[in-house]
TIDOKOL-401463 format. One line per field, with one value per atom (N, C-alpha, C): chain; z, x, y; residue number from 1; residue in three letters. Coordinates in pm, whole numbers, plus 50000, padded with zeros to 5 digits. Atoms other than C-alpha are relative to their C-alpha. Layout:
N
lovo: c(A | ...)
w: c(Z | ...)
u: c(X | ...)
v: c(Y | ...)
lotor: c(NUM | ...)
drenro: c(ALA | ...)
***
This chain:
107
lovo: c(A | A | A | A | A | A | A | A | A | A | A | A | A | A | A | A | A | A | A | A | A | A | A | A | A | A | A | A | A | A | A | A | A | A | A | A | A | A | A | A | A | A | A | A | A | A | A | A | A | A | A | A | A | A | A | A | A | A | A | A | A | A | A | A | A | A | A | A | A | A | A | A | A | A | A | A | A | A | A | A | A | A | A | A | A | A | A | A | A | A | A | A | A | A | A | A | A | A | A | A | A | A | A | A | A | A | A | A | A | A | A | A | A | A | A | A | A | A | A | A | A | A | A | A | A | A | A | A | A | A | A | A | A | A | A | A | A | A | A | A | A | A | A | A | A | A | A | A | A | A | A | A | A | A | A | A | A | A | A | A | A | A | A | A | A | A | A | A | A | A | A | A | A | A | A | A | A | A | A | A | A | A | A | A | A | A | A | A | A | A | A | A | A | A | A | A | A | A | A | A | A | A | A | A | A | A | A | A | A | A | A | A | A | A | A | A | A | A | A | A | A | A | A | A | A | A | A | A | A | A | A | A | A | A | A | A | A | A | A | A | A | A | A | A | A | A | A | A | A | A | A | A | A | A | A | A | A | A | A | A | A | A | A | A | A | A | A | A | A | A | A | A | A | A | A | A | A | A | A | A | A | A | A | A | A | A | A | A | A | A | A | A | A | A | A | A | A | A | A | A | A | A | A | A | A | A | A | A | A | A | A | A | A | A | A | A | A | A | A | A | A)
w: c(50012 | 37069 | 49884 | 50106 | 36871 | 49959 | 50083 | 36623 | 49970 | 50028 | 36581 | 49847 | 50160 | 36211 | 49996 | 50018 | 36140 | 50122 | 49852 | 36497 | 50005 | 50000 | 36388 | 49908 | 50063 | 36206 | 49849 | 50152 | 35857 | 50001 | 49991 | 35965 | 50018 | 50001 | 36032 | 50098 | 49909 | 36162 | 50123 | 49889 | 36390 | 50137 | 49885 | 36577 | 50055 | 50002 | 36549 | 50069 | 49961 | 36664 | 50138 | 49879 | 36967 | 50107 | 49895 | 37248 | 50124 | 49885 | 37525 | 49979 | 50029 | 37350 | 49985 | 50012 | 37261 | 50126 | 49873 | 37619 | 50054 | 49950 | 37715 | 49939 | 50072 | 37445 | 50032 | 49969 | 37535 | 50134 | 49864 | 37912 | 49994 | 49996 | 37812 | 49891 | 50103 | 37525 | 49882 | 50116 | 37241 | 49938 | 50076 | 36969 | 50029 | 49983 | 36964 | 49961 | 50066 | 36732 | 50087 | 49916 | 36995 | 50099 | 49903 | 37260 | 49993 | 50048 | 37069 | 49988 | 50011 | 36979 | 50129 | 49863 | 37349 | 50062 | 49951 | 37451 | 49949 | 50045 | 37227 | 50076 | 49921 | 37357 | 50137 | 49857 | 37714 | 50017 | 50009 | 37650 | 49919 | 50042 | 37485 | 49839 | 50150 | 37119 | 49905 | 50088 | 36848 | 49886 | 50079 | 36666 | 49857 | 50136 | 36281 | 49924 | 50086 | 36196 | 49850 | 50132 | 35820 | 49969 | 50026 | 35702 | 49900 | 50133 | 35378 | 50025 | 49966 | 35557 | 50115 | 49868 | 35735 | 50135 | 49866 | 35980 | 50086 | 49935 | 36090 | 50043 | 49941 | 36091 | 50111 | 49887 | 36326 | 50139 | 49894 | 36534 | 50057 | 49956 | 36536 | 50101 | 49937 | 36679 | 50139 | 49865 | 36953 | 50115 | 49905 | 37197 | 50132 | 49903 | 37432 | 50120 | 49909 | 37651 | 50090 | 49895 | 37845 | 50009 | 49967 | 37996 | 50030 | 49937 | 38053 | 50123 | 49849 | 38394 | 49962 | 50006 | 38461 | 49978 | 50014 | 38482 | 49844 | 50145 | 38108 | 49938 | 50039 | 38010 | 50011 | 49994 | 38129 | 49939 | 50095 | 37978 | 49865 | 50154 | 37642 | 49970 | 49996 | 37707 | 49991 | 49984 | 37783 | 49880 | 50141 | 37447 | 49898 | 50101 | 37257 | 49973 | 50037 | 37089 | 49890 | 50104 | 36848 | 49866 | 50155 | 36555 | 49926 | 50069 | 36323 | 49900 | 50066 | 36139 | 49848 | 50093 | 35876 | 49924 | 50033 | 35643 | 50062 | 49920 | 35733 | 49906 | 50069 | 35659 | 49822 | 50123 | 35361 | 49886 | 50106 | 35171 | 50000 | 50023 | 35240 | 50108 | 49888 | 35407 | 50114 | 49892 | 35740 | 49972 | 50014 | 35665 | 49921 | 50086 | 35527 | 49873 | 50144 | 35239 | 49922 | 50076 | 35149 | 49947 | 50013 | 35157 | 49869 | 50123 | 34908 | 49863 | 50113 | 34672 | 49964 | 50057 | 34660 | 49928 | 50070 | 34572 | 49869 | 50121 | 34293 | 49881 | 50076 | 34138 | 49994 | 49997 | 34230 | 49976 | 50042 | 34065 | 49990)
u: c(49878 | 23372 | 50049 | 49982 | 23516 | 50148 | 49895 | 23791 | 50086 | 49938 | 24065 | 50018 | 49989 | 24056 | 50115 | 49863 | 24407 | 50050 | 49957 | 24530 | 50113 | 49876 | 24858 | 49978 | 50018 | 24711 | 50081 | 49953 | 24825 | 50174 | 49862 | 25201 | 50022 | 49964 | 25168 | 50095 | 49888 | 25484 | 49972 | 50038 | 25332 | 49980 | 50052 | 25174 | 50124 | 49904 | 25456 | 50129 | 49856 | 25729 | 49956 | 50062 | 25511 | 50087 | 49912 | 25759 | 49959 | 50051 | 25543 | 49983 | 50019 | 25473 | 50152 | 49886 | 25820 | 50086 | 49947 | 25927 | 49951 | 50061 | 25682 | 50070 | 49962 | 25819 | 50160 | 49853 | 26200 | 49984 | 50002 | 26107 | 49947 | 50063 | 25935 | 50103 | 49901 | 26234 | 49899 | 50098 | 25947 | 50009 | 50005 | 25861 | 49850 | 50127 | 25583 | 49865 | 50113 | 25379 | 49973 | 50027 | 25400 | 49938 | 50080 | 25285 | 49873 | 50135 | 24987 | 49916 | 50071 | 24902 | 49951 | 50013 | 24918 | 49887 | 50085 | 24731 | 49851 | 50147 | 24428 | 49966 | 50016 | 24468 | 49948 | 50032 | 24453 | 49875 | 50106 | 24142 | 49863 | 50094 | 23982 | 49939 | 50017 | 24006 | 50068 | 49934 | 24066 | 50110 | 49916 | 24381 | 50039 | 49931 | 24470 | 50082 | 49923 | 24767 | 50016 | 49978 | 24832 | 50157 | 49877 | 25198 | 50046 | 49965 | 25361 | 50164 | 49851 | 25711 | 50005 | 49956 | 25826 | 50030 | 49962 | 25992 | 49916 | 50101 | 25706 | 49888 | 50107 | 25473 | 50056 | 49950 | 25702 | 49996 | 49996 | 25740 | 49860 | 50145 | 25354 | 49960 | 50039 | 25320 | 50074 | 49914 | 25570 | 49944 | 50057 | 25335 | 49944 | 50047 | 25243 | 50084 | 49922 | 25537 | 50046 | 49989 | 25480 | 49852 | 50117 | 25186 | 50048 | 49980 | 25140 | 49945 | 50043 | 25076 | 49870 | 50135 | 24731 | 50047 | 49956 | 24912 | 50049 | 49970 | 25063 | 49856 | 50119 | 24707 | 49940 | 50100 | 24560 | 50081 | 49904 | 24862 | 49958 | 50049 | 24767 | 49867 | 50157 | 24403 | 49981 | 50010 | 24470 | 50058 | 49924 | 24673 | 49911 | 50100 | 24347 | 49953 | 50046 | 24291 | 49890 | 50112 | 24009 | 50051 | 49966 | 24245 | 50008 | 49988 | 24234 | 50138 | 49893 | 24548 | 50003 | 50005 | 24401 | 49849 | 50110 | 24107 | 49866 | 50137 | 23757 | 50016 | 50005 | 23680 | 49916 | 50081 | 23462 | 50074 | 49907 | 23765 | 50007 | 50007 | 23677 | 50083 | 49940 | 23921 | 49931 | 50064 | 23822 | 50000 | 49986 | 23927 | 49910 | 50110 | 23644 | 50061 | 49965 | 23849 | 50042 | 49940 | 23982 | 49837 | 50130 | 23603 | 49948 | 50026 | 23502 | 50079 | 49938 | 23784 | 49986 | 50010 | 23709 | 49846 | 50135 | 23333 | 50023 | 49977 | 23461 | 50067 | 49919 | 23695 | 49928 | 50090 | 23456 | 49854 | 50143 | 23111 | 49941)
v: c(49985 | 25961 | 50103 | 49912 | 26265 | 49965 | 50015 | 26255 | 50138 | 49883 | 26531 | 49993 | 49977 | 26630 | 50091 | 49909 | 26762 | 50041 | 49968 | 26730 | 50097 | 49923 | 26880 | 50125 | 49878 | 27160 | 50010 | 50019 | 27015 | 50060 | 49974 | 27070 | 50152 | 49858 | 27467 | 50016 | 49970 | 27582 | 50077 | 49944 | 27821 | 49946 | 50104 | 27544 | 49922 | 50099 | 27300 | 50048 | 49943 | 27550 | 50101 | 49903 | 27728 | 49989 | 50010 | 27811 | 49900 | 50073 | 27685 | 49849 | 50135 | 27360 | 49919 | 50042 | 27328 | 49971 | 50019 | 27357 | 49862 | 50124 | 27075 | 49888 | 50084 | 26867 | 49950 | 50006 | 26921 | 49900 | 50054 | 26817 | 49843 | 50118 | 26493 | 49909 | 50074 | 26421 | 49948 | 50061 | 26423 | 50143 | 49895 | 26658 | 50069 | 49921 | 26933 | 49915 | 50078 | 26709 | 49879 | 50102 | 26417 | 50048 | 49936 | 26647 | 50025 | 49983 | 26758 | 49876 | 50124 | 26412 | 49965 | 50067 | 26270 | 50101 | 49899 | 26602 | 49932 | 50048 | 26477 | 49867 | 50137 | 26114 | 50001 | 49973 | 26219 | 50046 | 49933 | 26405 | 49906 | 50088 | 26086 | 50039 | 49986 | 26209 | 49915 | 50062 | 25985 | 50090 | 49892 | 26122 | 49895 | 50083 | 25998 | 50095 | 49902 | 26219 | 49941 | 50037 | 26216 | 50043 | 49988 | 26175 | 49911 | 50094 | 26040 | 49983 | 50014 | 26053 | 49892 | 50112 | 25721 | 50041 | 49953 | 25907 | 50059 | 49968 | 26092 | 49925 | 50119 | 25796 | 49933 | 50069 | 25628 | 50094 | 49906 | 25947 | 50014 | 49960 | 25980 | 49868 | 50127 | 25624 | 49999 | 50023 | 25683 | 50104 | 49911 | 25881 | 49909 | 50074 | 25597 | 49972 | 50028 | 25602 | 50116 | 49894 | 25923 | 50061 | 49929 | 26126 | 50147 | 49880 | 26481 | 50012 | 49952 | 26644 | 50079 | 49900 | 26800 | 50141 | 49867 | 27123 | 50022 | 49978 | 27070 | 49980 | 49995 | 26970 | 50131 | 49876 | 27290 | 50112 | 49915 | 27486 | 49998 | 49996 | 27363 | 50035 | 49958 | 27411 | 50169 | 49867 | 27764 | 50075 | 49955 | 27807 | 50029 | 49972 | 27800 | 50148 | 49869 | 28126 | 49992 | 50013 | 27990 | 50018 | 50005 | 27986 | 49880 | 50138 | 27689 | 50030 | 50025 | 27592 | 49928 | 50089 | 27385 | 50048 | 49973 | 27369 | 49916 | 50074 | 27226 | 49885 | 50131 | 26858 | 50018 | 49976 | 26992 | 50055 | 49942 | 27143 | 50144 | 49828 | 27507 | 50036 | 49935 | 27726 | 50070 | 49928 | 27874 | 50144 | 49864 | 28230 | 50037 | 49961 | 28430 | 50056 | 49926 | 28589 | 49866 | 50143 | 28204 | 49970 | 50022 | 28138 | 50054 | 49910 | 28405 | 49977 | 50019 | 28344 | 49855 | 50114 | 27976 | 49996 | 49984 | 28059 | 50060 | 49946 | 28272 | 49901 | 50116 | 27972 | 49910 | 50106 | 27701 | 50000 | 49981 | 27707 | 49884)
lotor: c(1 | 1 | 1 | 2 | 2 | 2 | 3 | 3 | 3 | 4 | 4 | 4 | 5 | 5 | 5 | 6 | 6 | 6 | 7 | 7 | 7 | 8 | 8 | 8 | 9 | 9 | 9 | 10 | 10 | 10 | 11 | 11 | 11 | 12 | 12 | 12 | 13 | 13 | 13 | 14 | 14 | 14 | 15 | 15 | 15 | 16 | 16 | 16 | 17 | 17 | 17 | 18 | 18 | 18 | 19 | 19 | 19 | 20 | 20 | 20 | 21 | 21 | 21 | 22 | 22 | 22 | 23 | 23 | 23 | 24 | 24 | 24 | 25 | 25 | 25 | 26 | 26 | 26 | 27 | 27 | 27 | 28 | 28 | 28 | 29 | 29 | 29 | 30 | 30 | 30 | 31 | 31 | 31 | 32 | 32 | 32 | 33 | 33 | 33 | 34 | 34 | 34 | 35 | 35 | 35 | 36 | 36 | 36 | 37 | 37 | 37 | 38 | 38 | 38 | 39 | 39 | 39 | 40 | 40 | 40 | 41 | 41 | 41 | 42 | 42 | 42 | 43 | 43 | 43 | 44 | 44 | 44 | 45 | 45 | 45 | 46 | 46 | 46 | 47 | 47 | 47 | 48 | 48 | 48 | 49 | 49 | 49 | 50 | 50 | 50 | 51 | 51 | 51 | 52 | 52 | 52 | 53 | 53 | 53 | 54 | 54 | 54 | 55 | 55 | 55 | 56 | 56 | 56 | 57 | 57 | 57 | 58 | 58 | 58 | 59 | 59 | 59 | 60 | 60 | 60 | 61 | 61 | 61 | 62 | 62 | 62 | 63 | 63 | 63 | 64 | 64 | 64 | 65 | 65 | 65 | 66 | 66 | 66 | 67 | 67 | 67 | 68 | 68 | 68 | 69 | 69 | 69 | 70 | 70 | 70 | 71 | 71 | 71 | 72 | 72 | 72 | 73 | 73 | 73 | 74 | 74 | 74 | 75 | 75 | 75 | 76 | 76 | 76 | 77 | 77 | 77 | 78 | 78 | 78 | 79 | 79 | 79 | 80 | 80 | 80 | 81 | 81 | 81 | 82 | 82 | 82 | 83 | 83 | 83 | 84 | 84 | 84 | 85 | 85 | 85 | 86 | 86 | 86 | 87 | 87 | 87 | 88 | 88 | 88 | 89 | 89 | 89 | 90 | 90 | 90 | 91 | 91 | 91 | 92 | 92 | 92 | 93 | 93 | 93 | 94 | 94 | 94 | 95 | 95 | 95 | 96 | 96 | 96 | 97 | 97 | 97 | 98 | 98 | 98 | 99 | 99 | 99 | 100 | 100 | 100 | 101 | 101 | 101 | 102 | 102 | 102 | 103 | 103 | 103 | 104 | 104 | 104 | 105 | 105 | 105 | 106 | 106 | 106 | 107 | 107 | 107)
drenro: c(MET | MET | MET | HIS | HIS | HIS | GLU | GLU | GLU | ALA | ALA | ALA | TRP | TRP | TRP | GLY | GLY | GLY | PRO | PRO | PRO | LEU | LEU | LEU | GLY | GLY | GLY | GLN | GLN | GLN | GLY | GLY | GLY | ASN | ASN | ASN | GLU | GLU | GLU | ALA | ALA | ALA | LEU | LEU | LEU | LEU | LEU | LEU | GLU | GLU | GLU | HIS | HIS | HIS | PRO | PRO | PRO | GLN | GLN | GLN | LEU | LEU | LEU | LYS | LYS | LYS | LYS | LYS | LYS | MET | MET | MET | ALA | ALA | ALA | ASP | ASP | ASP | GLN | GLN | GLN | HIS | HIS | HIS | HIS | HIS | HIS | LYS | LYS | LYS | THR | THR | THR | VAL | VAL | VAL | ALA | ALA | ALA | GLN | GLN | GLN | VAL | VAL | VAL | ILE | ILE | ILE | LEU | LEU | LEU | ARG | ARG | ARG | TRP | TRP | TRP | HIS | HIS | HIS | LEU | LEU | LEU | GLU | GLU | GLU | ARG | ARG | ARG | GLY | GLY | GLY | ILE | ILE | ILE | ILE | ILE | ILE | VAL | VAL | VAL | ILE | ILE | ILE | PRO | PRO | PRO | LYS | LYS | LYS | SER | SER | SER | SER | SER | SER | SER | SER | SER | PRO | PRO | PRO | LYS | LYS | LYS | ARG | ARG | ARG | MET | MET | MET | LYS | LYS | LYS | GLU | GLU | GLU | ASN | ASN | ASN | SER | SER | SER | GLU | GLU | GLU | ILE | ILE | ILE | PHE | PHE | PHE | ASP | ASP | ASP | PHE | PHE | PHE | GLU | GLU | GLU | LEU | LEU | LEU | THR | THR | THR | SER | SER | SER | GLY | GLY | GLY | GLU | GLU | GLU | MET | MET | MET | GLU | GLU | GLU | GLN | GLN | GLN | ILE | ILE | ILE | LYS | LYS | LYS | GLN | GLN | GLN | LEU | LEU | LEU | ASN | ASN | ASN | ILE | ILE | ILE | GLY | GLY | GLY | LYS | LYS | LYS | ARG | ARG | ARG | TYR | TYR | TYR | SER | SER | SER | ILE | ILE | ILE | LYS | LYS | LYS | PRO | PRO | PRO | THR | THR | THR | GLY | GLY | GLY | TYR | TYR | TYR | MET | MET | MET | ILE | ILE | ILE | HIS | HIS | HIS | PRO | PRO | PRO | ILE | ILE | ILE | TYR | TYR | TYR | ASN | ASN | ASN | LYS | LYS | LYS | LEU | LEU | LEU | MET | MET | MET | LYS | LYS | LYS | ILE | ILE | ILE | PHE | PHE | PHE | ILE | ILE | ILE | LYS | LYS | LYS)
***
């Protein structure tokens, strides 16, 4: 089984405000974050979203009362442009410039 590390892109606004995801979320009366978490679950991926906000913790747990259609699942899959919205679990940034800067400051 796989685990989604940073399943919500560490709260990246570009991801959480994506127009296509917002449209799906509105249709299900859910948030974009809930749609993303549900998408992971329906693919058999373990999700452990991090939040320090009680409101968001509750919201993150309210993803078991709806399902995405096969069409929605495919639409979300097609959104993959190979961009990461967070850092790797090792703590290093994905972008090469960040990696170079990190090497300068961390020895």
